[in-house]
N, C-alpha and C positions, 0 to 999 in steps of 0.2 A: 661253388664257396662263394663269389667275387660276384653273382646276384645274387642272394643273402644276404650276406651285406651293406649293398646298396637297396635290397628292398629294406631291410630293418634302418638305412640310415633315412631310405625317406619318410616314413612310417614317426623316424623320432623328430624328422619333422614336422614332419606333417603333423605331432600332434602335441610339438612345440609352439606355433603359431595357432595353432587347438584353442590354445589356451592363452597364448597372447590377445587371439582376438574374447573369450573368452571371459580371461574382466579385465577388459576392456567395456564388452558389452554390459559388466557387472560396475563396473564404478561408472558409465551412464545411464545407468538405472537410481545408483547410489544418489549423483546428483540429481537428477529430476527429484524422486525422495523428500532430499533437499530441502531444495529449489518450491515444492510445492510446501515448503513448513515452515520456507520461511514468512518471514513477516515484520514488516512496519506499520511503529503501532506512531500516528505522525498527530494523535489528536483523544487526548483525553480531558469529559468529565463532567460534572457533575448535574443527575438532572430530577428535577421539583416538580409537581404540579402547586399549580396556586391557585389557588377559585379558574375561573377560567382564563386561567394564560401558564405557561413552559417559563425556569427558570433553568437559562444553563451556566451555570459557570465552568470554563472550559483553559487549556492549557493548549496549543503549538507545543507541541517535541522535536528535537533537533533524531536522526539517528544515533545518537547516543542515547538520548534520555533529559538530554538537559531542555531546560524550562527554555523556547522562544517567545512565545507570548501568551500573558493570561487577562480572561476575561469575561466578563459580566455582563446578560442580555437578558432578553423578555422575550416572548411569542405569543400572541395568543392562540389559544387549542388547547393537543392532548397527543397528540401524535409531533414528532422531533425530526425533521427528513435531512440528512447534509446532501447536499445535491455536492456531487462527484467529478471531475471529468476526469476517465483514465486515458493514458496515455500507450503508449509501445513506446516502450524504453528500445531495447534490440529484440532479438526472436526468444527470444528467453525472459525474459525483467520489462513488466508495469508497471510504472506510479498514478499513484494517486493524487492529485493537487483539490482539496475541499473549496470549491465555490462559494456557497452560501446556507446559511440554517434557514429552514423555513416549513412550516407544518402545516396538519390536514386545515386547515381554516388562511392561513396566510400565504399564497402563491410565493413559488421561486423566485421572480419576478419580483414581488416584495418582501422578499425575505432579507434578511442582514448580513448582507457578505462582508467575506471570511478572508479571503485569497487574498489582500493588499496587507492584512492582517502579520500575516511572517514571510513579510515581503521585504526583504533588500537590498534595493536597488540593482529591481530584476531579481534575484536569488532567493529562489522557493526554500528558508531557512528552515525548511522542516528535514533535509536534503543535508544540511550543517554534515559537515567530519566524511562528504567522499577526495580523492582527487583531484587538481587541479583540472585536468582533459574535461574527466565524469560534468566537473560542475559549470567549464563551458558550454556543451550540452543538453545539459539541464536549465543551464540559462537560460540559452534558445526554444529548447521546449516549451517552458514556461509561461514566451511574453507570443510565443503562437492562442497558448493556452488561451489567456486569458487577449488577448485577439481575436480565442475562438471562432479563427477559420478554419474552413473546411476540412477534414482531415479524415481521412483511410479509415487510419489506424488512433484512433481516438474513440470511448464511446462514453456518453454519463451515466452516470450510477446515483442513488437515493438512497442508504440503508437507511432505516431508520426504526423507532426505538418508540416504546411508548410511553410519558412520564406518570408517573407516579407518586400519591403522598407516600411524602418520606423524602428525603434524597438519598438517589442512587447514582453512584460513577460509572461508568461506564467507559470503550476506549473504541475508540474508531479505530478497523487492522486491516492493512491492508495484505494483499498475496501477491505477493511480487509475480505470477503465473499472471493475474487482473482481478481477484476478486476478495470483494470489502464486504466489511463483515459489523454491526454493530458489539461489543460485547460486553457482560457486567467486564468490569476490572478488577476483581481482585486485590491489588499491590497500587489500589490512588493513595497518595500520600507518603508515599515509601518513597 
């Protein structure tokens, strides 16, 4: 009788532990899926082909979507590239810092320098809205990005889009796992 109760008790404990572990695994998987879907939109822009030039009207946005800086520039060419430095923030998150607009005709070194446009005393305003500790960490990170120091946890990525006749709104989309892409912006101007 005692052995039967002991076996039932052990099985009960094993079931509880199994349920707890399965719940933790499920939560971790859900968080991973949410993190993969998580995105940051630091830049929205309208692109238009005007003869042999690309006209770019752009707005840098903070994490809440408030405008940090707006500008308008043009480049010779038909394809706009946005050179970004992507850097690991922590094991789960990467941040992107757009640094140069260039084209299929204008090399990155001769392109439009944009990193300083959203810089406020060493802090990239596109990440405004984080807590004070994170501000310090991002400021330090941003400084190393601008110094172009060798960093094994950083890489360059240059998503691009082809300009067409007529104004087309786009957004630079950063997935917090590190992916960058340019997508059409259906919410532009809202």
